[in-house]
Steps between C-alpha positions, in 0.01 A plus 500: 500500500655160569425335168618151602240472770220623273600252223500233762155589622368515140556116502336441841229233546308751711272691261497825700874517526539426129236768402671766716831418337366512148339839583830647626683374190231670289536831684876496483483440122245784452686752718855437387547268199875540449556437874266204486672332204846574645426338830361195319811468294713548810308228677558261204872575496551477879659166598410557873127498424279182506440338162118527531511878510761526229294291266181699565693833456619376162153390401340832588777670314432290194127569518575879518657466147252276311139398481281274282255766403632709210387845642642425851824381344533822307440704822772310691753544220439872485520520880838326503642720218403820680664385834798697634820383324705467817241279668484282186876446481515405870215252446685348202827478698315310775355260245837427331662449833229237597607286204805378697294424820559160653119461525358354179143635545638853541719459182210368299266779601758766418553333157131547420486862626814603304343359185177697563701821549698426178170444316403857587834679473686346203239602241544859629876480460552488881723262700727446199775344715273219638574229239874572501518464882287176503733355230813585696338333805466170316875466464639546848270440784425222747263237348178632672547854354578354158180296522295807601652708223415246236150478646469879469613491136238237433219716656644804317455336167137425595423858603680716244410501139785391263527819309600700812835317541766535232626206311838489659356468851254227387800302371684553824199386706475183287870431536488543878198275531656228282819513707298474818360175364825338404629191671806689629260684731511280814186625666164341392294796629696731271452267206134463563451881524704544178283246320186671614635836395587360165146402462388873527819636326426280188154642467669839534755419241238380261470856378859488401466151355229621263769711347686240295845653516484534884367148530775345297759703680375397845461138400841466337711719722414432867213306538363202314782247486589585865143523625345183363746255660453670827123478480524130405719439797229654734250245374681225684440669842142364547347454841350160600140622559465781254221334301276463801518857614279733307708820555845342487768717345865403507815547294414221252158640434633854468767377259241321287275810492790711387607249234146529367531881491829474320347260242211744445749788453762342274303227315689249294842590640427324830437156358856391414611616850246284679472185296836352600395542870175316431677219311757450761266494799167353385586135559725533806438278806473798733139640493634854540680485160199350321260757652737794416533380138120477467452838664753654270318358196165622624636850573618575144182398313365862482715733297694294247330431164294188444745412213781487753311311771276250319785269398611486861142441620448215253802323649401588865127416500528121518771519762290730712179296471701202624662701789152622610387143560830328588731744683532389860525861623201720560684827437600383155145395418370837615739695285447260203125551510556882523735487201252300290238772581746759373562307177126481439460868595752648264565243228166336429191641327417717202800726548749223417554373143640159567288324774684318777194280574384240246235232507786264600608669822165673592374181668823451690502857623147474633549160660815634685330822617187324625729250676695786664178649633499214753853597617573718805300824506789719373569274208133451422445877502776547243355224280159681508684810383658313209164363399353854517757628243460190292124562462557868447729436203222317313249778542543657154542171321169480319201263541692190611745477794747224562376507861144398400555119541639556853251764610288273724806354666666834560192653658451186718867515619471877586178440698676223683786736590254749649380236744841396620545520883807711449362724225530796736878484485720673224185671351415161349119527514511852347737385225279202413191720460694760302618226270143356472379848402770532228428147363131592476565846355726369221284194423335465157134428394584131492514486876201724573280206614771409752508862625120487540547189721737702722228751593299283752829370645637843581153624617486200740848597643380848547178385662704285749701802618172676582348227727488657832745365756639723766859590393795650676631817344793313360271244331266777381793662322595173330133448407466847351821443299357181363169681411706758321671228291177328417325829395801571283466161340133547432573839347734345244253219427213757448718710263587192306158352464335842454722566199311277253119466463461122517689464824346814650157358439586177690678697775199720575332212689752560777482879515245539777677253727838657438371851577344356819841370604669833429243685713563256783874564464431869545297426807817346655644856498861451432697746287707264288196308399313813414748584230501155335120461527448842362723423194310178448168689516630736233571211272155351575328837414684510171393146418138532604432840354163666572388194699738610770233748615330236709804481730524868562249546786708259714841589365469877507592546872828310450575717205452805720716353772784435249477863375525619857804297584772771508737303728543203264511723190567198266152371600361844418674513161376156413139593590522805291598275207208270573256798495630554139445130416145508639425826316600340168293188586184669624495816283186704589401241767769645728303829528332421836849458662665804333419754775675295767796404275565852367467661847758256638742540201489884528558469882800278429652753255483784750662294782857535601490171681462296174824374340560697174513182285119459537419835341575422131268192497218713665516739206491212246200375700315828436538427134366148537193621689432782258527260205256261674230750601528756216322839554388383850858597602387869478417474868873459586647696208590823689668312788689260277625770267616719783699209650642416159591864435701547820679161449580597141667823616705311749625249242650737242793679657693214658876466526611201706650160503399209282248384765328833510487521116351152482235590759420827318448308177263252669313801648470664156387176343230465769378857439498453126306169531237686704468775233473240233227302680303813576512623144412161352218455758334831407537451121171533305319618807301832514715595796827507307517880529559462873859397411581808288619713792757237597662462155742800521655367820536150358681639196722702728576182691590317175731797402656490839592135489609521134743787587645311794632233265510229771185294433532128445333310215198406706421868572568592143243252373235609757571871436457485125187296558358779722565757225299277271222452758476874546448552124280201466253594783494885459520516127512855366524643851836336535627559150601861536640449845723214381621715206594779739675272755876537532619156432215284375631494140864413598387242750265331239780495242750356748254220588416430137865428433544296812673153487242373751201357311253566784596870504482513120154346492363740765656795318342396165162479668548842670606657167171371347288636787681843491453538128131425535460751784681773302302439176159533664 
């Protein structure tokens, strides 16, 4: 089988040709997997072959080793591990050979595939010679192979977990990468690859940095004093148009990102190494030096202690505010506004003892930021970001905020930004709405009347997007994005005004009109809007309570559409959350809609098409519904409990990476929230005895997760709560079962002595409920 031709045909514009080619590749793979993978790696390594087929061969090879879905990934890993050893070593030899190809696309593809193979083999103690041979490559080869090898090391650090590679090799990787970055390396591609690799390698080394001795060793012996000056030097390699281009990435940006990682890793030690560079360059006539100094300062603000940074910030703040208005160069202004945002993000607010913002400079800061919002889109966007963190820092500051006197002016300036002709550039419009939302969210009761005045303004804006003019698909996309932003803004306003009785009362006059607008947004039928409008409706249901029932007849079909939207699973997840909000708001008034909702939720759980992340919220939603409708839930009990039981069995014996453990915990939490809602819903009802048959299984589930010892605090709190609910609802029926269960007693004692107050409180309540159940 001539694989080149087939790979060529698989990219054909002609559908039939393409389909036939894909079919023959599939057959080849099923009939002779080792041969299939070998011919792909041979194609990738062969310099005679056209680049298009080499790239596709590499891509297919990569997809044969990895998949997004956890169970598929597991199958592919097992499949590779059981492959014939000779075939595997031939494939790996082809891949390593491709790293010195003159064709950059072939090298880059090989880098990624090597890292995928390493991700599978190194944890199983296979391919032990790989890292050694890559490291020896870095020292001798032509520049292009050096660049590809560094790229491979970078990908490798992304794929392989740190505990698989021994300390000595990690240090060698870091050393090689740092040398690749040094100015004695003449080739910029090599330096860029090294800087990118350092970005991944530092995350990798963080495991070693958390061990203090290792960290001090690495930072004293080979790395910090040599590394920081090199990173600072890369900051001067900016490109003229980097601020305008959304996805720009160059050596200066890579260097700054790495500097930030180093600062997060080593903390205070970085400050004395960077301050001289800032002092020397911040006032230079060449914009590159001023921008690099500002970028260096902004990059080290997360990591070192406030005590170390605040004295510097106090000196720098006035200087930066003046640079933001007066510097002739747009790059410098852009980075200055970004740095101010970082100052407000990390060194302002309730976390910091000595405030950097006083009555004296608060006015100046706001004046400068509002002024900068009129600057070019990229600078204005960063100014919005700085204002966002400024507002956020005042969130926990009690009943009065220093921003109150400026509230009206800030809101007006942000609305003005959203109407700029060029607000579509540099994410400016989105940033302005995000900042407006944060300013509203963090506002105090003093400004509530001003927030109320904002309601008709935003409603009018949303109304204007709905007025029917025939739009091109490009315009329609922009329009739906704007609708999403406006729905998001209304959501925050509804949450704010709904939080206190007096404002809620005044706000209710708008509820019908707002709901009307949301329903019209749904009628536009665009996915992004669905999500934002859905979230806003959840907030509205929470604020209106049982009155929300009057909107249900018209809203229900959109709720159903959201629950059926498997493709855009975020929309589905959001809708599931809103069903929970509506259940809490309507209580028994949701009964007429329960058949439809429960049928769809059970259907979603049994589907393989639906993304796994939606399943935990569906279980929590069972709990919300049961709590709302009480014993009426009997109708669904058998189906819900059977789904919960099979999910519970799946979620106990899990060994996997952090991501899987995190998912398992969210699944357990969803299951437990369902049990909790069902038990509380049936409490004091004559039908309580229906739950007795399910109790042994639930106790077994609690034993199982207690024995696994990998539950997080959230699960722990919910789990001990379920033990209490069981005792509270079933009384004496549960008492003896709990006494006989394997771990209930140990689990309860562990929770009673927890540091976490929430867990402790739940445990004390559970203890009380259990002792009542036992004494009956």
